[in-house]
C-alpha positions in Angstrom: -110.3 15.8 -171.9 -113.8 14.5 -171.8 -114.8 17.0 -174.5 -112.1 15.8 -176.8 -113.2 12.1 -176.3 -116.8 13.1 -177.0 -115.7 14.9 -180.2 -113.7 11.9 -181.3 -116.7 9.6 -180.6 -119.0 11.8 -182.6 -116.6 12.0 -185.5 -116.3 8.2 -185.6 -120.0 7.7 -185.4 -120.5 10.2 -188.3 -118.1 8.3 -190.5 -119.8 5.0 -189.5 -123.2 6.4 -190.5 -121.9 7.6 -193.8 -120.4 4.1 -194.4 -123.6 2.5 -193.4 -125.6 4.6 -195.9 -123.0 3.9 -198.7 -123.0 0.1 -198.1 -126.8 0.1 -198.0 -126.9 1.9 -201.4 -124.5 -0.3 -203.3 -125.4 -3.7 -201.8 -128.1 -5.9 -203.6 -131.5 -5.9 -202.1 -131.9 -8.3 -199.2 -128.2 -8.9 -198.9 -127.3 -5.6 -197.3 -126.9 -7.2 -193.8 -124.3 -9.6 -195.2 -122.2 -6.7 -196.5 -122.6 -4.9 -193.2 -121.4 -7.9 -191.2 -118.4 -8.3 -193.5 -117.4 -4.6 -193.2 -118.0 -4.5 -189.5 -116.0 -7.6 -188.8 -113.2 -6.4 -191.0 -113.0 -3.0 -189.2 -113.2 -4.7 -185.8 -110.5 -7.2 -186.8 -108.1 -4.4 -187.8 -108.8 -2.6 -184.6 -108.3 -5.9 -182.6 -105.0 -6.6 -184.3 -103.7 -3.1 -183.5 -104.9 -3.2 -179.9 -103.6 -6.8 -179.4 -100.2 -5.8 -180.7 -99.9 -2.9 -178.3 -101.0 -5.0 -175.3 -98.6 -7.9 -176.2 -95.7 -5.5 -176.6 -96.3 -3.9 -173.2 -97.0 -7.1 -171.2 -94.2 -9.2 -172.8 -91.8 -6.3 -172.3 -92.6 -6.2 -168.5 -92.2 -10.0 -168.2 -88.9 -10.0 -170.0 -87.5 -7.8 -167.3 -87.8 -10.8 -164.9 -85.8 -13.2 -166.9 -83.9 -14.9 -164.0 -85.4 -18.3 -163.6 -84.0 -18.9 -160.1 -85.3 -15.6 -158.7 -88.6 -15.4 -160.6 -89.6 -19.0 -161.5 -93.4 -18.2 -161.5 -93.1 -15.3 -163.9 -90.7 -17.2 -166.2 -93.1 -20.1 -166.3 -96.0 -17.8 -167.2 -93.9 -16.1 -169.9 -92.6 -19.4 -171.4 -96.1 -20.9 -171.7 -97.3 -17.7 -173.5 -100.1 -17.0 -171.0 -99.1 -13.3 -171.5 -100.2 -13.5 -175.1 -103.6 -14.9 -174.0 -104.0 -12.1 -171.5 -103.2 -9.6 -174.3 -105.8 -11.3 -176.6 -108.4 -11.2 -173.9 -107.8 -7.6 -173.0 -107.8 -6.5 -176.6 -111.1 -8.3 -177.3 -112.7 -6.8 -174.3 -111.6 -3.3 -175.4 -113.0 -3.9 -178.9 -116.2 -5.3 -177.6 -116.7 -2.4 -175.3 -116.2 0.3 -178.0 -118.0 -1.4 -180.9 -121.3 0.0 -179.8 -119.8 3.5 -180.0 -118.4 2.9 -183.5 -121.5 1.6 -185.3 -125.0 3.0 -185.3 -127.1 1.2 -182.7 -130.4 1.2 -184.7 -128.8 0.1 -188.0 -129.6 -3.5 -188.7 -129.7 -4.7 -185.0 -129.3 -8.3 -186.1 -125.8 -7.6 -187.3 -125.0 -6.1 -183.9 -126.2 -9.2 -182.1 -124.2 -11.4 -184.4 -121.0 -9.4 -183.7 -121.6 -9.4 -179.9 -122.0 -13.2 -180.0 -118.8 -13.5 -182.1 -116.9 -11.4 -179.5 -118.3 -13.5 -176.7 -117.3 -16.7 -178.5 -113.8 -15.3 -179.0 -113.6 -14.6 -175.2 -114.6 -18.2 -174.5 -112.0 -19.6 -176.9 -109.3 -17.3 -175.4 -110.1 -18.5 -171.9 -109.9 -22.2 -173.1 -106.5 -21.5 -174.6 -105.4 -19.8 -171.4 -106.4 -22.9 -169.4 -104.3 -25.1 -171.6 -101.4 -22.8 -171.4 -101.7 -22.6 -167.6 -101.1 -26.4 -167.5 -97.9 -25.8 -169.5 -97.0 -23.0 -167.0 -97.3 -25.4 -164.1 -95.2 -28.0 -165.9 -92.5 -25.4 -166.6 -92.5 -24.3 -163.0 -92.1 -27.8 -161.7 -89.3 -28.4 -164.2 -87.5 -25.4 -162.9 -88.0 -26.7 -159.3 -87.1 -30.2 -160.5 -90.1 -31.6 -158.8 -90.6 -34.7 -161.0 -93.3 -36.3 -158.9 -95.6 -33.3 -159.4 -94.7 -33.2 -163.1 -95.8 -36.8 -163.4 -99.0 -36.1 -161.5 -99.6 -33.1 -163.7 -99.2 -35.1 -166.9 -102.0 -37.4 -165.7 -104.3 -34.7 -164.3 -103.8 -32.4 -167.3 -105.5 -34.9 -169.6 -108.5 -34.9 -167.3 -108.5 -31.1 -167.1 -108.3 -30.9 -170.9 -111.2 -33.2 -171.4 -113.3 -31.5 -168.7 -112.3 -28.1 -170.1 -113.3 -29.2 -173.6 -116.7 -30.2 -172.4 -117.3 -27.0 -170.4 -116.1 -24.6 -173.1 -118.0 -26.5 -175.7 -121.2 -26.0 -173.7 -120.3 -22.3 -173.2 -119.7 -21.9 -176.9 -123.0 -23.4 -177.8 -124.7 -21.2 -175.3 -123.0 -18.1 -176.7 -123.7 -18.9 -180.3 -127.4 -19.8 -180.0 -128.2 -17.6 -177.0 -129.5 -20.4 -174.8 -128.9 -21.1 -171.1 -126.2 -23.5 -170.0 -128.5 -25.2 -167.5 -130.7 -26.4 -170.4 -127.8 -28.3 -172.0 -126.4 -29.6 -168.8 -129.8 -30.8 -167.7 -130.2 -32.9 -170.8 -127.0 -34.7 -170.0 -128.4 -36.3 -166.9 -129.9 -39.2 -168.8 -126.6 -40.2 -170.3 -124.4 -39.8 -167.1 -124.0 -43.6 -166.7 -122.8 -43.9 -170.3 -120.3 -41.1 -169.9 -118.9 -42.8 -166.8 -118.4 -46.0 -168.7 -116.9 -44.2 -171.7 -114.4 -42.3 -169.4 -113.7 -45.2 -167.0 -110.0 -45.4 -167.8 -109.8 -41.6 -167.8 -111.3 -41.4 -164.3 -109.1 -44.2 -163.0 -106.0 -42.6 -164.6 -106.8 -39.3 -162.9 -107.2 -41.0 -159.5 -103.9 -42.9 -160.1 -102.1 -39.7 -161.0 -103.2 -38.1 -157.7 -102.2 -41.3 -155.7 -98.8 -41.5 -157.3 -98.1 -37.8 -156.8 -99.0 -37.9 -153.1 -97.4 -41.2 -152.3 -94.2 -40.4 -154.3 -93.7 -44.1 -155.0 -93.0 -43.7 -158.7 -91.8 -41.1 -161.1 -90.6 -40.9 -164.7 -87.1 -42.4 -165.0 -87.6 -45.0 -162.2 -86.3 -48.5 -162.8 -89.3 -50.8 -162.2 -90.3 -54.4 -162.5 -93.9 -55.6 -163.1 -94.2 -59.4 -162.7 -97.8 -59.4 -164.0 -96.5 -58.4 -167.5 -93.0 -59.7 -167.1 -91.7 -56.1 -167.7 -88.5 -54.6 -166.3 -87.2 -51.3 -167.4 -87.4 -47.5 -166.9 -90.6 -45.4 -166.9 -90.4 -43.0 -169.8 -93.9 -41.5 -169.7 -96.9 -41.4 -167.4 -100.1 -39.9 -168.8 -103.8 -40.1 -168.2 -104.5 -43.4 -170.0 -101.2 -45.2 -170.5 -97.7 -45.6 -169.0 -94.7 -46.3 -171.2 -91.8 -48.3 -170.0 -88.6 -48.8 -172.0 -87.4 -52.3 -171.4 -83.7 -53.2 -171.1 -83.9 -55.0 -174.5 -84.8 -51.6 -176.1 -88.5 -52.5 -176.6 -91.3 -50.3 -175.3 -94.1 -51.6 -173.3 -97.4 -49.7 -172.6 -99.7 -50.5 -169.7 -102.9 -48.9 -168.4 -102.0 -46.1 -166.0 -104.6 -47.3 -163.4 -102.5 -50.5 -163.2 -99.9 -48.5 -161.2 -102.3 -48.6 -158.3 -103.8 -52.1 -158.7 -100.8 -54.2 -159.8 -97.7 -55.3 -157.9 -94.8 -53.1 -159.0 -91.2 -53.4 -157.8 -89.5 -50.1 -157.8 -85.8 -50.8 -157.9 -84.7 -47.1 -158.3 -83.6 -47.0 -154.7 -81.3 -49.9 -155.4 -80.0 -48.1 -158.4 -79.4 -44.9 -156.5 -77.6 -46.7 -153.7 -75.5 -48.4 -156.4 -76.1 -51.8 -154.9 -78.0 -54.8 -156.3 -79.1 -58.0 -154.5 -77.6 -61.4 -155.3 -80.0 -64.2 -154.3 -79.1 -67.5 -155.9 -78.8 -71.1 -154.8 -76.5 -74.0 -155.5 -78.2 -77.5 -155.3 -76.0 -80.2 -153.7 -76.5 -84.0 -153.8 -77.4 -85.1 -150.3 -75.6 -88.4 -150.9 -72.3 -86.6 -151.2 -72.6 -85.2 -147.6 -70.3 -86.8 -145.0 -68.4 -86.3 -141.7 -64.8 -85.1 -142.1 -62.1 -87.4 -140.7 -58.7 -86.2 -139.5 -57.2 -86.6 -142.9 -59.9 -84.5 -144.5 -59.5 -81.8 -141.9 -55.7 -81.6 -142.3 -56.2 -81.3 -146.0 -58.8 -78.5 -145.7 -56.6 -76.6 -143.3 -54.5 -75.5 -146.2 -57.4 -73.3 -147.3 -56.6 -69.9 -145.8 -60.2 -68.7 -145.3 -61.1 -71.7 -143.0 -57.8 -72.8 -141.5 -58.3 -70.9 -138.2 -62.0 -72.1 -138.1 -61.0 -75.7 -138.5 -58.3 -75.5 -135.8 -60.7 -73.9 -133.3 -63.6 -76.3 -134.0 -61.3 -79.4 -133.9 -60.0 -78.4 -130.4 -63.6 -77.8 -129.2 -64.9 -81.1 -130.5 -62.0 -83.1 -128.9 -62.6 -81.5 -125.5 -66.3 -82.3 -125.7 -65.7 -85.9 -126.7 -63.2 -86.6 -123.8 -66.0 -87.4 -121.4 -68.2 -89.3 -123.8 -68.7 -93.0 -123.9 -67.9 -94.6 -127.3 -66.2 -91.5 -128.4 -64.6 -93.3 -131.3 -68.1 -93.6 -132.8 -68.3 -90.7 -135.3 -72.0 -90.0 -134.7 -71.5 -89.4 -131.0 -71.2 -85.8 -130.2 -70.6 -83.0 -132.6 -68.6 -83.5 -135.7 -67.5 -81.5 -138.7 -69.2 -82.1 -142.1 -68.1 -81.3 -145.6 -71.3 -79.3 -146.3 -71.1 -77.4 -143.0 -67.5 -76.4 -143.6 -68.2 -75.4 -147.2 -71.1 -73.2 -146.0 -68.6 -71.5 -143.6 -66.1 -71.2 -146.5 -68.8 -69.6 -148.8 -69.7 -67.2 -146.0 -66.1 -66.1 -145.5 -65.6 -65.9 -149.3 -68.4 -63.4 -149.9 -67.3 -61.4 -146.7 -63.9 -61.0 -148.2 -65.0 -60.3 -151.8 -64.3 -56.6 -152.6 -67.2 -56.6 -155.1 -69.7 -57.4 -152.4 -71.2 -54.5 -150.4 -69.9 -54.4 -146.8 -72.9 -52.6 -145.4 -75.6 -55.0 -146.8 -76.6 -58.4 -145.6 -74.1 -61.2 -146.3 -75.5 -64.6 -145.7 -75.1 -68.3 -146.8 -78.1 -70.4 -145.7 -79.7 -73.8 -146.3 -83.2 -73.8 -147.8 -85.8 -76.5 -147.6 -84.7 -79.8 -149.1 -86.1 -80.5 -152.6 -86.2 -83.5 -154.9 -83.3 -81.8 -156.7 -81.1 -81.8 -153.5 -80.3 -79.3 -150.8 -80.2 -75.7 -151.9 -77.4 -73.6 -150.4 -78.4 -69.9 -151.0 -76.0 -67.1 -151.4 -77.6 -63.8 -150.2 -75.6 -60.6 -150.5 -75.5 -57.3 -152.4 -73.1 -56.4 -155.3 -71.6 -52.9 -154.9 -72.4 -52.0 -158.5 -76.0 -51.8 -159.7 -75.2 -51.6 -163.5 -76.6 -54.7 -165.2 -73.4 -55.8 -167.0 -71.1 -55.3 -164.0 -73.7 -57.0 -161.6 -73.8 -60.1 -163.8 -70.0 -60.3 -163.8 -69.8 -60.1 -160.0 -72.5 -62.7 -159.6 -71.0 -65.0 -162.1 -67.5 -64.7 -160.5 -68.9 -65.7 -157.1 -70.7 -68.8 -158.3 -67.9 -69.8 -160.7 -65.6 -69.9 -157.8 -68.0 -71.7 -155.4 -69.1 -74.3 -157.9 -65.5 -75.3 -158.5 -64.4 -74.9 -154.9 -67.1 -77.4 -153.8 -65.0 -80.2 -155.3 -62.3 -79.6 -152.7 -65.0 -80.5 -150.1 -66.0 -83.6 -152.1 -69.5 -82.2 -152.7 -71.5 -83.1 -155.7 -73.5 -80.4 -157.4 -76.8 -81.6 -158.8 -77.4 -81.3 -162.5 -79.7 -83.0 -165.1 -77.9 -85.9 -166.7 -78.2 -86.1 -170.4 -77.7 -89.5 -172.2 -75.5 -89.3 -175.3 
């Protein structure tokens, strides 16, 4: 076997020497090295294409055997990102580089041999760079199969940094290979401009840190419904990359903010509310304080016809009468406890939202008074609609306040509003 390989090697070298003599004879004086380089590169390119085809066929055939994504997610991710092609290119180029010295005469125009070796080394650097970028795609494919959207979002931010860093490293390696200089010489010369590089890539560095923070905290991901008061933005996150984050607003416009703002700005993530299919109602009605009054017996009897508060009025009336039996001047309305129209209406509003089928039964349901303002006394309705869709939520909220605004007239309450002179 070894004898056959040696004979083949000798045969190829004899052909190569004859070719070398022929090219030297026909090429113009002083330009023979150019013709030698062209011929050598052409022969090596043909050999590279044949070797690369064989390696790609074998490697891809093996990977196609593991086509089931659920059983072999890693292998499928590698195959889909075409890392197998990069491996085939790399292996083929190594094979060609290792045998090129056996094909061409070593002492014939050594400068052409150095040039070819540097071209092969440069090709290896470029293939490694492509393999790095395809590896990022492989990670993205793997997380997509696993449906790990937080890691996909972090990878989108980190990959930009990796690409920029990879571009810098492989550029330095390429220069070193082409000109035959040491990498430490180039890197050492960059020390003086480090501060400038930090300023130039400030947003890139901050975006990288933000991507790591978001991935580990899992507070945000693509698709989340968010609100950013600083920019008056409310919508769904559609893309998070190294420098910018895109948010599609509900009015179909697209807003873009710096990615590092995700870590430094107040962001309300309302995705949990959307996933639970509930949405908060927190809204107030302002009443004129001058319309507040104690209820007399006639008012109480009239309000007892309202089903939601009839039992309440009956019980409270009995309690108040018993308490006033031992009081002096019990005929005076301010002595002792007494029912008021605003208090009874507050109880009515509470019972109304508790009995509303569109209000979530598991969430907080509360009607409360807020601090008095020059516009009157705010009576706040606090509850959760059982449908988080925008259109349906607005309908539920409007139905509640339509009813309470009109119902307040039954209690002789006056809703505050700005008067307009006509």
